[in-house]
PAZAPA-4460 file (N, C-alpha, C; in steps of 0.05 Angstrom, whole numbers, plus 32768, in hexadecimal, padded with zeros to 4 digits):
% residues 160
    n_x    n_y    n_z   ca_x   ca_y   ca_z    c_x    c_y    c_z   seq   type   mol
   7F93   8152   812C   7F98   8149   8110   7FAE   8135   810F     1      X     A
   7FC3   8139   811F   7FDA   8127   811F   7FD2   810B   8127     2      X     A
   7FC1   8109   813B   7FB8   80EE   8144   7FA8   80DF   812E     3      X     A
   7F98   80EE   8120   7F88   80E2   810A   7F9C   80D9   80F4     4      X     A
   7FAF   80EA   80EE   7FC3   80E4   80DA   7FD2   80CA   80E1     5      X     A
   7FDB   80C8   80FA   7FEA   80B1   8103   7FD8   8098   8103     6      X     A
   7FBF   809B   810B   7FAC   8085   810A   7FA8   807A   80ED     7      X     A
   7FA5   808D   80DA   7FA1   8085   80BF   7FB9   8077   80B3     8      X     A
   7FD1   8081   80BA   7FEA   8074   80B0   7FEB   8058   80BB     9      X     A
   7FE7   8055   80D5   7FE8   803B   80E2   7FD3   8028   80D6    10      X     A
   7FBB   8032   80D2   7FA5   8022   80C7   7FAC   8019   80AA    11      X     A
   7FB8   802B   809B   7FC0   8024   807F   7FD4   800E   807F    12      X     A
   7FE9   8010   8090   7FFD   7FFB   8091   7FF0   7FE1   809B    13      X     A
   7FDE   7FE2   80AE   7FCF   7FCB   80B7   7FBF   7FBD   80A1    14      X     A
   7FB2   7FCE   8090   7FA3   7FC3   807A   7FB5   7FB5   8066    15      X     A
   7FCC   7FC1   8061   7FDF   7FB6   804E   7FEA   7F9B   8058    16      X     A
   7FF0   7F9A   8072   7FFA   7F81   807D   7FE4   7F6C   807C    17      X     A
   7FCC   7F74   8082   7FB5   7F61   8081   7FB1   7F56   8065    18      X     A
   7FB2   7F68   8051   7FAF   7F5F   8035   7FC4   7F4B   802D    19      X     A
   7FDD   7F51   8034   7FF3   7F3F   802C   7FF5   7F26   803D    20      X     A
   7FF1   7F28   8057   7FF5   7F11   8068   7FDD   7EFF   806C    21      X     A
   7FC5   7F0B   806B   7FAD   7EFC   8071   7F9B   7EF7   8059    22      X     A
   7F95   7F0C   804A   7F82   7F0B   8034   7F8E   7EFC   801C    23      X     A
   7FA5   7F04   8013   7FB1   7EF8   7FFB   7FB5   7ED9   7FFD    24      X     A
   7FC0   7ECF   8014   7FC3   7EB2   8015   7FA8   7EA3   8014    25      X     A
   7F93   7EAE   8020   7F79   7EA0   801F   7F6D   7EA2   8003    26      X     A
   7F6F   7EB9   7FF6   7F64   7EBC   7FDB   7F73   7EAB   7FC7    27      X     A
   7F8E   7EAA   7FC9   7F9D   7E9C   7FB4   7FA0   7E7E   7FBA    28      X     A
   7F9C   7E76   7FD2   7F9F   7E59   7FD9   7F86   7E4F   7FE8    29      X     A
   7F6E   7E51   7FDD   7F56   7E48   7FEB   7F55   7E29   7FEE    30      X     A
   7F64   7E1B   7FDD   7F64   7DFE   7FDE   7F70   7DF5   7FF9    31      X     A
   7F80   7E05   8006   7F8B   7DFD   8020   7F74   7DFD   8035    32      X     A
   7F60   7E0C   8031   7F4A   7E0E   8044   7F32   7DFC   803D    33      X     A
   7F2C   7DFB   8023   7F13   7DEE   801A   7F19   7DD5   800A    34      X     A
   7F2F   7DD4   7FFC   7F35   7DBE   7FEB   7F38   7DC7   7FCE    35      X     A
   7F3E   7DB4   7FBD   7F44   7DBA   7FA1   7F2A   7DC3   7F92    36      X     A
   7F2F   7DD1   7F7C   7F19   7DD8   7F6A   7F08   7DF0   7F73    37      X     A
   7F12   7E00   7F86   7F02   7E17   7F8F   7F05   7E2E   7F7C    38      X     A
   7F1C   7E39   7F79   7F21   7E4F   7F67   7F3B   7E49   7F57    39      X     A
   7F3C   7E53   7F3F   7F55   7E52   7F30   7F66   7E69   7F3A    40      X     A
   7F80   7E68   7F33   7F92   7E7E   7F3B   7F89   7E98   7F2D    41      X     A
   7F80   7E96   7F15   7F76   7EAD   7F06   7F5E   7EB9   7F14    42      X     A
   7F4B   7EA9   7F1D   7F33   7EB3   7F2B   7F3B   7EC0   7F45    43      X     A
   7F4E   7EB3   7F53   7F57   7EBF   7F6C   7F64   7EDB   7F67    44      X     A
   7F73   7EDD   7F51   7F7F   7EF7   7F4A   7F6A   7F0C   7F45    45      X     A
   7F55   7F05   7F38   7F3F   7F18   7F33   7F32   7F21   7F4D    46      X     A
   7F2E   7F0F   7F60   7F23   7F16   7F7A   7F36   7F29   7F89    47      X     A
   7F50   7F22   7F89   7F63   7F32   7F97   7F65   7F4E   7F8B    48      X     A
   7F64   7F4F   7F71   7F64   7F6A   7F63   7F4D   7F7B   7F6C    49      X     A
   7F35   7F6F   7F6E   7F1E   7F7F   7F77   7F22   7F89   7F94    50      X     A
   7F2F   7F7A   7FA4   7F35   7F83   7FC0   7F49   7F9A   7FBE    51      X     A
   7F5D   7F98   7FAD   7F71   7FAE   7FAA   7F65   7FC7   7F9E    52      X     A
   7F52   7FC4   7F8C   7F45   7FDC   7F81   7F37   7FEC   7F97    53      X     A
   7F2A   7FDE   7FA9   7F1D   7FEC   7FC0   7F32   7FF8   7FD3    54      X     A
   7F47   7FE9   7FD7   7F5D   7FF2   7FE9   7F6A   800B   7FDD    55      X     A
   7F6C   800C   7FC2   7F79   8023   7FB5   7F6D   803E   7FBD    56      X     A
   7F53   803F   7FC2   7F46   8058   7FCB   7F51   8061   7FE6    57      X     A
   7F54   804E   7FF8   7F5E   8054   8012   7F7C   805C   8010    58      X     A
   7F8B   804D   8000   7FA7   8053   7FFC   7FAB   8070   7FF2    59      X     A
   7F9C   8077   7FDD   7F9F   8092   7FD2   7F97   80A7   7FE6    60      X     A
   7F81   80A3   7FF4   7F77   80B6   8008   7F8B   80BB   801E    61      X     A
   7F95   80A6   802A   7FA8   80A9   8040   7FC3   80B4   8036    62      X     A
   7FCC   80AB   801F   7FE5   80B5   8014   7FE4   80D2   800D    63      X     A
   7FCE   80DB   8002   7FCA   80F8   7FFC   7FC9   8108   8016    64      X     A
   7FBA   80FE   802A   7FB9   810C   8044   7FD5   810E   8050    65      X     A
   7FE4   80F8   804F   7FFF   80F9   805A   8010   810E   804C    66      X     A
   800E   810F   8032   801E   8123   8023   8016   813F   802B    67      X     A
   7FFC   8144   802D   7FF3   815F   8034   7FFC   8166   8051    68      X     A
   7FF9   8153   8063   8001   8157   807F   801E   815D   8081    69      X     A
   802F   814D   8073   804C   8151   8074   8054   816B   8066    70      X     A
   8046   8172   8050   804D   818B   8043   8046   81A3   8055    71      X     A
   8030   81A1   8063   8028   81B6   8076   803C   81B7   808D    72      X     A
   8047   81A1   8094   805A   81A0   80AB   8076   81AC   80A4    73      X     A
   807B   81B1   808A   8094   81BD   8082   8098   81D8   808F    74      X     A
   8082   81E5   8096   8084   8200   80A3   8084   81FE   80C1    75      X     A
   8085   81E6   80CC   8083   81E2   80E9   809C   81E9   80F8    76      X     A
   809B   81E3   8112   80B1   81EA   8124   80C5   81D4   8128    77      X     A
   80BF   81BD   811C   80D1   81A6   811F   80EC   81AC   8111    78      X     A
   80FF   819B   8117   8119   819D   8109   8115   819A   80EB    79      X     A
   8127   81A6   80DC   8125   81A4   80BF   8126   8187   80B6    80      X     A
   8138   8177   80C3   813B   815B   80BB   8121   814C   80BD    81      X     A
   8112   8150   80D3   80F9   8142   80D7   80E5   814B   80C3    82      X     A
   80E3   8165   80BE   80D0   8170   80AB   80D5   8166   808F    83      X     A
   80EE   8167   8086   80F4   815F   806A   80F2   8140   8068    84      X     A
   80F9   8132   807D   80F7   8114   807C   80DA   810C   8079    85      X     A
   80C9   8118   8089   80AC   8112   8087   80A1   8119   806C    86      X     A
   80A8   8130   8061   809F   8138   8047   80A8   8125   8031    87      X     A
   80C2   811D   8032   80CD   810B   801D   80C0   80F0   801F    88      X     A
   80BD   80E6   8038   80B0   80CB   803B   8093   80CC   8030    89      X     A
   8085   80E2   8036   8069   80E4   802C   8069   80E7   800E    90      X     A
   807C   80F4   8002   807E   80F7   7FE5   8084   80DC   7FD8    91      X     A
   8097   80CD   7FE4   809D   80B2   7FDA   8084   80A0   7FDC    92      X     A
   8076   80A1   7FF3   805E   8091   7FF7   8048   8098   7FE3    93      X     A
   8043   80B2   7FDF   802F   80BA   7FCC   8036   80B2   7FAF    94      X     A
   8050   80B6   7FA8   8059   80AE   7F8D   8054   8090   7F89    95      X     A
   805C   8080   7F9C   8058   8063   7F9A   803B   805B   7F99    96      X     A
   802A   8069   7FA9   800D   8064   7FA9   8001   806A   7F8E    97      X     A
   8009   8080   7F82   7FFF   8087   7F68   8008   8073   7F53    98      X     A
   8021   806B   7F55   802C   8056   7F43   801C   803C   7F46    99      X     A
   8018   8034   7F5F   800A   801B   7F65   7FED   801C   7F5A   100      X     A
   7FDF   8032   7F5E   7FC3   8034   7F56   7FC0   8037   7F38   101      X     A
   7FCF   804A   7F2D   7FCA   8051   7F11   7FDC   8043   7EFD   102      X     A
   7FF0   8035   7F06   8001   8026   7EF3   7FFE   8008   7EF7   103      X     A
   8005   7FFF   7F0F   8005   7FE2   7F14   7FE9   7FD7   7F14   104      X     A
   7FD6   7FE3   7F23   7FBB   7FD9   7F24   7FAE   7FD9   7F08   105      X     A
   7FB2   7FEF   7EF9   7FA7   7FF1   7EDE   7FB2   7FDB   7ECC   106      X     A
   7FCD   7FD6   7ECE   7FD9   7FC0   7EBE   7FCD   7FA5   7EC5   107      X     A
   7FCA   7FA0   7EDF   7FC0   7F86   7EE8   7FA3   7F82   7EDF   108      X     A
   7F92   7F97   7EE2   7F76   7F95   7EDA   7F75   7F91   7EBC   109      X     A
   7F85   7F9F   7EAC   7F85   7F9B   7E8F   7F8E   7F7F   7E87   110      X     A
   7FA2   7F75   7E95   7FAC   7F5A   7E8F   7F96   7F45   7E96   111      X     A
   7F88   7F49   7EAC   7F73   7F36   7EB3   7F5C   7F37   7E9F   112      X     A
   7F56   7F4F   7E95   7F41   7F52   7E81   7F49   7F44   7E67   113      X     A
   7F63   7F41   7E61   7F6C   7F34   7E4A   7F6A   7F15   7E4C   114      X     A
   7F67   7F0C   7E65   7F63   7EEF   7E69   7F7A   7EE2   7E78   115      X     A
   7F75   7EC9   7E7E   7F88   7EBA   7E8E   7FA4   7EB8   7E82   116      X     A
   7FA6   7EB6   7E67   7FC0   7EB4   7E5A   7FD1   7ECD   7E5E   117      X     A
   7FC4   7EE4   7E63   7FD3   7EFD   7E67   7FDE   7EFF   7E84   118      X     A
   7FD5   7EED   7E95   7FDE   7EEF   7EB1   7FEE   7ED6   7EBA   119      X     A
   7FE2   7EBF   7EB8   7FEF   7EA7   7EC2   8006   7E9E   7EB0   120      X     A
   801E   7E9E   7EBC   8036   7E96   7EAD   8040   7EAA   7E9A   121      X     A
   8036   7EC3   7E9A   803E   7ED8   7E88   8055   7EE7   7E96   122      X     A
   806D   7EE7   7E89   8084   7EF4   7E95   8081   7F12   7E9A   123      X     A
   8074   7F1F   7E87   806F   7F3C   7E8B   805D   7F41   7EA3   124      X     A
   8048   7F32   7EA5   8035   7F35   7EBB   8043   7F2E   7ED6   125      X     A
   8053   7F19   7ED6   8061   7F11   7EEE   8074   7F27   7EF7   126      X     A
   8083   7F33   7EE5   8095   7F48   7EEB   8086   7F61   7EF6   127      X     A
   8070   7F68   7EE9   8060   7F7F   7EF2   8055   7F79   7F0E   128      X     A
   804B   7F61   7F13   8040   7F5A   7F2D   8055   7F5C   7F42   129      X     A
   806D   7F51   7F3C   8083   7F52   7F4F   808B   7F6F   7F55   130      X     A
   808B   7F80   7F41   8091   7F9D   7F45   807C   7FAA   7F56   131      X     A
   8062   7FA3   7F53   804D   7FAE   7F63   8050   7FA6   7F80   132      X     A
   8059   7F8D   7F85   805F   7F84   7FA0   8075   7F94   7FAD   133      X     A
   808A   7F9A   7F9E   80A0   7FAA   7FA8   8097   7FC7   7FAE   134      X     A
   8086   7FD2   7F9C   807B   7FEC   7FA1   806B   7FED   7FBB   135      X     A
   805B   7FD8   7FC0   804C   7FD6   7FD9   805E   7FD5   7FF1   136      X     A
   8073   7FC5   7FEF   8086   7FC3   8006   8094   7FDD   800B   137      X     A
   809C   7FEB   7FF7   80A9   8005   7FFB   8095   801A   8006   138      X     A
   807C   8019   7FFE   8067   802A   800A   8064   8025   8027   139      X     A
   8063   800B   802E   8060   8004   804A   8078   800E   805B   140      X     A
   808F   800C   8050   80A7   8016   805E   80A5   8034   8062   141      X     A
   809D   8043   804D   809B   8060   804F   8085   8067   8063   142      X     A
   806E   8059   8062   8058   805F   8075   8060   8059   8092   143      X     A
   806E   8043   8096   8076   803C   80B1   808B   8050   80BB   144      X     A
   809D   8059   80AA   80B1   806D   80B2   80A3   8087   80B8   145      X     A
   808F   808F   80A8   8080   80A7   80AE   8073   80A5   80CA   146      X     A
   8066   808E   80CF   8058   808A   80E8   806C   808E   8100   147      X     A
   8083   8080   80FE   8095   8081   8114   80A4   809C   8116   148      X     A
   80A8   80A9   8100   80B4   80C4   8100   80A2   80D7   810F   149      X     A
   8088   80D5   810A   8074   80E7   8117   806E   80DE   8134   150      X     A
   806C   80C4   8139   8066   80BC   8154   807E   80BE   8167   151      X     A
   8096   80BB   815C   80AE   80BE   816D   80AF   80DB   8177   152      X     A
   80A9   80ED   8165   80A9   810A   816C   8095   810F   8182   153      X     A
   807E   8102   8180   8068   8105   8194   8071   80F9   81AF   154      X     A
   807D   80E1   81AE   8085   80D4   81C6   809C   80E3   81D4   155      X     A
   80AE   80EE   81C4   80C4   80FE   81CE   80BA   8117   81DC   156      X     A
   80A6   8124   81D0   809A   813C   81DC   808C   8135   81F6   157      X     A
   807F   811E   81F8   8071   8116   8210   8084   8110   8227   158      X     A
   809C   8105   8220   80B0   80FE   8234   80BD   8117   8240   159      X     A
   80BD   812D   8231   80CB   8145   823B   80BA   8155   824D   160      X     A
***
């Protein structure tokens, strides 16, 4: 179970890096590849939102699994610091995932449904989008810390 858990955490972080580093630049700046007049920024945002809606299912699934795994590990033989650290990181990750899916994504979808004026150049939308980016970064930090907390323990046990 632990290997599957570590694999899913690593895969989730990989997906998040891929979305931010590879997918978003291509979706939002297609003119660099194809030329002008391909997609408007608004149309690119709608496409990216659809990708994130699909990603949200994976995010919630892995975040819930991490929380359950770490909650079950509270009764384990590890040091109290490792157990509580893992639980708190998984709680932070799940909280941010829920916030990202049910607050930020919903806001962005609703703003896009209201039209281009509700998104492009809108200060409220820009602030919300920036906050969602920060939530994503904090989730990635928590997920990476969880991965290394658990894999360090495994590597340490193998070395002994």
